[in-house]
C-alpha positions in Angstrom: 105.7 142.7 132.6 103.8 140.8 135.3 105.8 142.7 138.0 105.6 145.7 136.6 101.6 145.5 136.5 102.1 144.2 139.9 103.7 147.4 141.4 100.5 149.3 139.4 97.6 147.4 140.9 99.0 147.2 144.6 97.4 148.8 147.0 98.5 146.8 149.5 97.8 144.7 153.2 99.7 142.8 155.4 99.5 140.3 158.6 98.6 142.6 161.9 101.5 142.3 164.2 100.9 144.3 166.8 99.1 144.1 169.8 98.8 146.6 171.9 97.3 150.6 171.3 96.5 148.8 167.7 93.0 149.2 167.2 91.1 147.6 164.3 90.2 150.5 161.6 88.2 147.7 159.7 87.2 144.4 159.2 86.8 142.9 156.5 85.8 139.1 155.8 86.9 138.4 159.6 89.9 139.6 158.6 91.1 142.6 161.1 93.1 145.3 159.6 95.0 147.4 162.3 95.6 150.9 162.6 99.5 149.7 162.3 99.0 147.8 158.8 96.8 150.7 157.7 99.0 153.4 158.3 102.4 151.4 156.9 100.5 151.0 153.5 98.8 154.6 153.4 102.5 155.9 153.4 104.1 154.1 151.4 101.5 154.7 148.6 101.4 158.2 149.6 104.4 159.6 150.9 103.6 163.2 149.8 100.4 163.3 151.2 99.0 166.1 152.9 96.4 164.4 155.4 92.8 164.9 155.6 89.9 163.6 156.8 88.7 162.8 153.0 92.2 161.4 151.7 91.8 159.0 154.8 88.8 157.8 153.8 89.2 157.9 150.4 92.1 155.5 151.1 90.1 153.7 153.6 87.5 152.4 150.5 90.2 151.7 148.5 91.5 149.2 150.3 88.7 147.8 151.7 88.0 146.9 147.5 91.6 145.6 147.4 91.4 143.5 150.6 88.0 142.1 149.0 89.6 140.9 145.9 92.2 139.0 148.2 89.2 137.6 149.7 88.1 136.4 146.5 91.2 135.4 144.9 91.8 132.9 148.1 88.1 131.3 148.5 88.9 130.5 144.5 92.3 128.6 145.5 94.3 130.4 143.5 96.6 131.1 146.7 97.6 127.1 145.9 98.3 127.2 142.8 102.0 126.1 141.2 102.1 129.5 139.6 101.1 131.6 142.4 102.9 129.6 145.0 106.3 130.1 142.4 106.3 132.8 141.6 105.4 134.2 145.7 108.2 131.6 147.3 110.7 133.8 144.3 109.5 137.4 145.4 109.8 136.6 149.2 113.4 134.9 148.7 114.5 138.0 146.7 113.3 140.5 149.6 114.6 138.2 152.4 118.3 138.7 151.6 118.2 141.9 153.1 117.0 140.7 156.1 119.0 137.6 157.2 122.1 139.0 155.9 125.0 140.7 158.2 125.5 143.6 155.5 128.1 145.4 157.9 130.1 142.0 157.5 129.6 141.9 153.5 130.7 145.3 153.0 133.4 145.1 154.9 134.9 142.0 152.9 133.9 143.3 150.1 136.4 146.2 150.9 138.9 144.2 152.2 138.8 142.0 149.0 139.1 145.3 146.8 141.8 147.3 149.2 144.0 143.2 148.8 143.5 143.1 145.3 144.7 147.1 144.7 147.8 146.7 146.3 148.6 143.0 144.5 147.4 144.7 141.3 149.2 147.7 141.7 149.9 149.3 138.8 149.9 146.6 136.2 145.9 147.2 135.9 143.8 144.0 134.6 143.4 141.9 131.2 140.9 140.8 129.5 141.7 137.3 128.9 140.4 134.9 126.6 142.1 131.3 127.2 142.8 128.1 124.4 143.8 124.7 126.0 144.4 121.3 125.0 144.7 118.6 127.8 146.1 115.4 126.4 144.2 112.7 126.7 145.7 109.1 127.2 142.7 107.3 127.3 142.3 108.4 123.9 145.8 107.5 123.3 147.1 111.4 123.1 150.4 112.5 124.5 151.2 115.9 125.1 153.2 116.5 121.9 149.6 115.7 120.1 148.3 118.1 122.0 150.8 121.2 121.1 151.1 119.7 117.4 147.2 120.7 117.6 148.0 124.1 119.1 150.8 124.9 116.4 148.2 124.2 113.4 145.4 126.3 115.9 147.9 129.5 115.9 148.5 128.9 112.4 144.9 129.8 111.2 144.7 132.1 114.0 148.0 133.4 112.1 146.0 133.5 108.7 142.4 135.7 110.2 140.5 133.1 112.3 138.1 134.3 115.5 140.2 133.2 118.0 136.7 132.5 120.0 135.4 130.3 117.3 138.3 127.9 117.3 137.9 128.4 121.5 134.6 126.8 120.9 135.8 124.1 119.1 138.7 122.9 120.3 139.2 123.6 123.6 139.4 121.4 126.4 138.9 124.6 129.1 135.7 124.9 130.6 135.3 128.6 129.3 135.3 126.6 125.5 131.5 127.4 125.5 132.1 131.1 125.7 134.5 131.6 123.6 137.3 131.2 125.7 136.2 134.7 127.5 137.8 134.4 131.4 137.5 138.1 131.6 139.2 140.5 133.8 142.0 139.0 135.8 145.4 140.5 137.3 148.5 138.9 137.9 147.8 137.5 141.5 145.1 135.6 140.1 147.1 133.1 137.8 150.1 130.8 137.8 153.8 133.0 137.6 154.4 131.3 134.2 150.8 132.1 132.5 150.7 135.9 134.2 154.5 136.5 132.5 152.7 135.9 128.6 149.6 137.9 129.3 150.7 141.0 130.8 153.2 140.8 127.9 150.9 141.1 125.8 149.4 143.8 123.8 145.5 145.0 123.2 143.8 142.0 120.6 147.4 140.4 120.8 147.3 136.5 121.2 150.3 134.3 122.1 152.1 131.7 120.5 151.3 128.0 121.8 152.9 126.8 125.0 153.4 124.6 128.0 152.0 125.2 131.5 151.2 121.9 133.8 151.2 119.4 131.2 148.7 121.6 129.1 149.1 123.1 126.1 148.1 126.8 125.9 147.1 129.4 123.6 145.9 132.8 125.3 144.6 136.2 124.3 144.4 139.6 125.6 141.8 141.8 124.4 142.1 145.0 126.9 144.0 146.6 129.7 142.8 148.6 132.2 143.2 149.9 135.8 141.7 148.6 138.8 139.6 152.0 139.3 137.6 153.1 142.6 136.0 150.7 145.0 132.5 151.9 143.5 133.3 151.1 140.4 134.2 147.8 141.1 131.8 147.2 144.0 129.0 144.9 141.8 132.2 142.5 140.4 133.1 142.2 144.0 130.2 141.4 145.4 128.9 139.1 142.3 132.2 137.4 143.6 131.4 137.3 147.3 128.3 134.9 146.4 130.5 132.7 144.6 133.1 133.1 147.5 130.7 131.4 150.5 130.7 135.3 151.9 127.3 135.2 151.7 126.1 132.5 153.3 128.7 133.4 156.2 127.0 137.1 156.2 123.3 134.9 156.6 124.9 132.7 159.7 125.9 135.8 161.4 122.6 137.3 161.4 120.6 134.5 162.4 123.5 133.8 165.1 122.7 137.5 166.0 118.9 136.9 166.0 119.2 133.6 168.0 121.1 134.9 170.9 118.4 137.7 171.2 115.7 135.6 171.1 116.8 132.6 173.1 117.6 130.5 170.5 119.4 127.4 170.6 119.5 126.9 167.1 123.0 128.3 165.9 124.5 128.6 162.1 122.7 126.8 159.2 119.8 125.4 161.8 119.5 129.3 162.8 119.3 130.6 159.1 116.0 128.1 158.3 114.3 129.3 161.7 114.9 132.9 161.2 113.7 132.2 157.5 110.9 130.9 158.5 109.7 133.2 161.2 111.0 136.7 159.4 107.8 137.9 158.5 107.1 137.7 162.9 110.5 138.9 163.7 111.0 141.8 160.7 107.6 143.8 161.3 108.8 145.6 157.7 109.4 142.0 156.0 105.8 140.8 157.1 104.3 144.0 155.1 106.6 142.9 152.1 105.6 139.0 152.1 102.1 140.2 152.6 102.5 142.7 149.4 103.8 140.3 147.4 101.2 138.1 148.7 98.1 139.5 148.2 99.6 141.8 144.7 100.0 138.7 143.1 96.7 137.0 143.8 95.0 140.3 142.7 96.6 140.7 139.9 95.2 136.9 139.0 92.3 137.5 139.9 91.5 140.9 138.4 93.6 139.5 134.8 90.3 136.7 135.2 87.5 138.7 136.0 88.4 142.1 134.0 91.4 142.6 131.9 90.5 139.1 130.1 87.0 140.0 129.3 88.0 143.0 128.2 90.9 142.0 125.7 89.2 138.5 124.5 85.4 139.8 124.1 84.9 141.8 121.3 81.4 140.9 121.1 80.8 142.7 124.9 83.0 145.8 123.7 80.4 146.0 121.5 77.4 145.3 123.3 79.0 147.8 126.2 79.6 150.5 123.0 76.1 150.5 121.6 74.6 151.4 125.2 76.5 154.1 126.1 77.2 155.9 122.6 76.2 159.1 124.1 79.3 159.5 126.9 82.2 159.1 123.8 82.6 161.6 122.3 85.8 163.7 120.1 87.2 166.7 121.7 87.6 168.2 118.3 86.1 167.5 115.2 88.3 164.8 112.9 88.9 163.8 109.2 88.2 160.5 107.8 89.6 159.9 104.6 93.1 159.9 102.5 95.6 162.6 101.5 96.4 162.4 98.0 99.6 163.4 96.4 99.1 164.2 93.0 101.9 165.1 89.9 98.9 167.7 88.5 95.4 168.5 89.5 93.9 167.1 86.5 95.2 163.1 88.5 92.8 164.8 91.4 90.1 166.1 89.5 89.9 162.5 87.7 90.5 160.2 90.7 88.3 162.4 93.2 84.5 161.3 92.0 85.6 157.4 91.5 86.6 157.2 95.3 83.5 159.6 96.1 81.3 156.8 94.8 83.1 153.9 95.8 83.1 152.1 99.3 86.6 153.1 101.1 88.1 149.9 101.0 88.7 149.6 97.5 90.1 153.0 97.5 93.5 152.1 97.0 92.8 149.5 94.6 91.0 152.0 92.5 94.3 154.8 92.8 96.5 151.5 91.8 94.3 151.1 89.2 94.7 154.7 87.6 98.2 154.9 88.4 99.2 151.5 86.6 102.9 150.9 85.9 103.2 155.2 86.3 102.5 156.8 89.7 100.9 159.9 89.1 99.3 160.0 92.5 100.0 158.6 96.3 98.2 158.3 98.8 98.4 158.9 103.1 96.0 157.0 105.0 94.7 157.8 108.7 94.7 155.1 111.1 94.5 151.7 109.4 91.3 150.7 111.6 89.4 154.4 110.9 90.9 155.9 108.7 90.8 158.9 111.1 93.2 161.7 111.3 92.9 163.4 114.4 93.1 167.5 114.8 97.2 168.4 115.2 98.4 164.6 113.6 99.2 165.5 110.2 100.1 168.9 108.9 98.2 168.3 105.1 94.4 167.7 107.0 95.4 170.5 109.2 95.9 173.0 106.6 93.1 171.4 104.0 90.6 170.5 105.5 90.7 172.3 108.9 92.8 175.3 107.7 95.8 175.0 110.4 99.5 175.8 109.9 100.9 174.8 106.6 102.8 172.2 105.1 105.6 171.6 101.9 104.0 169.3 99.1 105.9 166.4 98.6 108.9 166.6 95.6 107.7 165.4 92.5 103.9 165.3 93.6 103.2 169.4 93.8 99.2 169.0 94.1 97.9 167.8 97.0 94.1 167.7 98.4 92.3 165.0 100.2 89.2 163.1 100.1 86.8 162.0 102.4 84.4 164.1 105.1 85.1 165.8 108.4 83.2 163.8 111.0 82.0 165.4 114.3 81.1 162.4 116.7 82.3 158.5 116.7 80.7 156.5 113.5 82.1 152.7 115.4 83.3 151.5 118.1 87.2 151.2 117.0 86.8 155.8 116.6 87.2 155.6 120.5 88.3 152.0 120.8 90.9 153.0 123.8 87.8 155.3 125.2 85.5 152.1 125.2 88.0 149.4 126.9 88.8 152.1 129.9 85.4 152.9 130.6 84.1 148.8 130.2 87.0 147.6 132.5 85.8 150.1 135.3 82.3 149.3 134.2 83.1 145.3 134.7 84.9 146.4 138.1 82.4 148.4 140.0 79.6 145.5 139.1 82.5 142.9 140.2 82.7 145.0 143.7 79.1 145.3 143.6 79.3 141.4 144.2 82.1 141.1 146.7 80.7 143.7 148.9 77.1 141.5 149.1 78.9 138.3 149.4 81.8 139.5 152.5 80.6 140.7 155.7 82.7 144.2 156.0 82.9 147.3 158.2 85.0 150.3 158.7 85.5 151.8 162.2 85.2 155.3 161.7 86.3 156.2 165.3 89.3 154.4 164.9 89.7 155.8 160.9 90.0 159.5 162.6 93.3 158.8 164.8 95.2 156.8 161.7 98.2 158.9 160.2 98.6 161.9 162.4 101.7 161.4 162.3 104.4 160.6 159.6 
């Protein structure tokens, strides 16, 4: 959720990376925002925008506000907290892989791996394999014969209908035991010959008799077969395998060595990878922007949460005070109905209960109806919002027809008489009637007041002349 909100709140900044023909668009608290920085993030956040003076100025104001929040977060030391540093490092590493990896090399290895597998698998396809093994423990006095007897007893239980996965978790000595013995999809060339012949002779959902291979007793089960498929269908699995195979590490070394050669570094291989990672912001301007995006975005999220969102959600007394001071700005688009829909067996039931409810507090209506019903349910009810009791127009077909004269409805089976009790309200009567709107407006109020304080605390200046030159060419 945090990363989703981060994407929503990000109006992003980055380190200035260019010096030539790169005028300063604005200065915020001693930090220069250059034209290249401003343009990069303008187009990232407004990819389809038609550039105009108004659009640029609006974005400049938003950009300024964002930077003020970043400075406030840094002044509060939020960039030094353990949680921030940990999350920023994780975000940075995720993005860095795209820049410190030789992608062409990885793709070449992936396709080569697929082609080799395709040639070896041929028409035999793949089997989804489960493995259960018993390794004789000589230190415990167990022999291969003991292991085989255990497997025979397990085989009998399998034939009686017990779960292979459950028995594998309980008895198997294989590393796959915790996963119920599941080895995933395998091809013929991935297994020893004696096991291959058994595995690929099994039908779907069939398990083998106990057998011995290389001094270990096995029972295997196959729950499905399929062909290898296309490269695109297997690409995800192949790339996952490349991580384990060490191909990713080799791809990093190749990329780092290329940088080292071009930039005159003496380091090579793993040392070059480390240097490239530490200087990536400088040698790859686009990554510098991405790193700043996560760095500043996380900070703005943290400080906005403290200054605004937590206050809105954790201080109902502040919301109530704001509502009472601004009641005139909260309105209904259309009159609403506060009350209850009654489904009655007869009109007499309604005529009996209506005056009782009218002189009873709304919080006691259900108890009054339950008392009238006793053990025989003569009246069923439908309430509006649990906190407000409101039905807004278009929300309920019964209220729309009976109260506002719109649409139609079919009575509930067994309860042909339908009516309501309550009143029409033309405007909110309490904060809960417009709780969402109040929270939104109070949040905007808090942010505006916060920005006023930040603008009085930090010096800032927008270079209008330089701003006129930005974003002329996309």
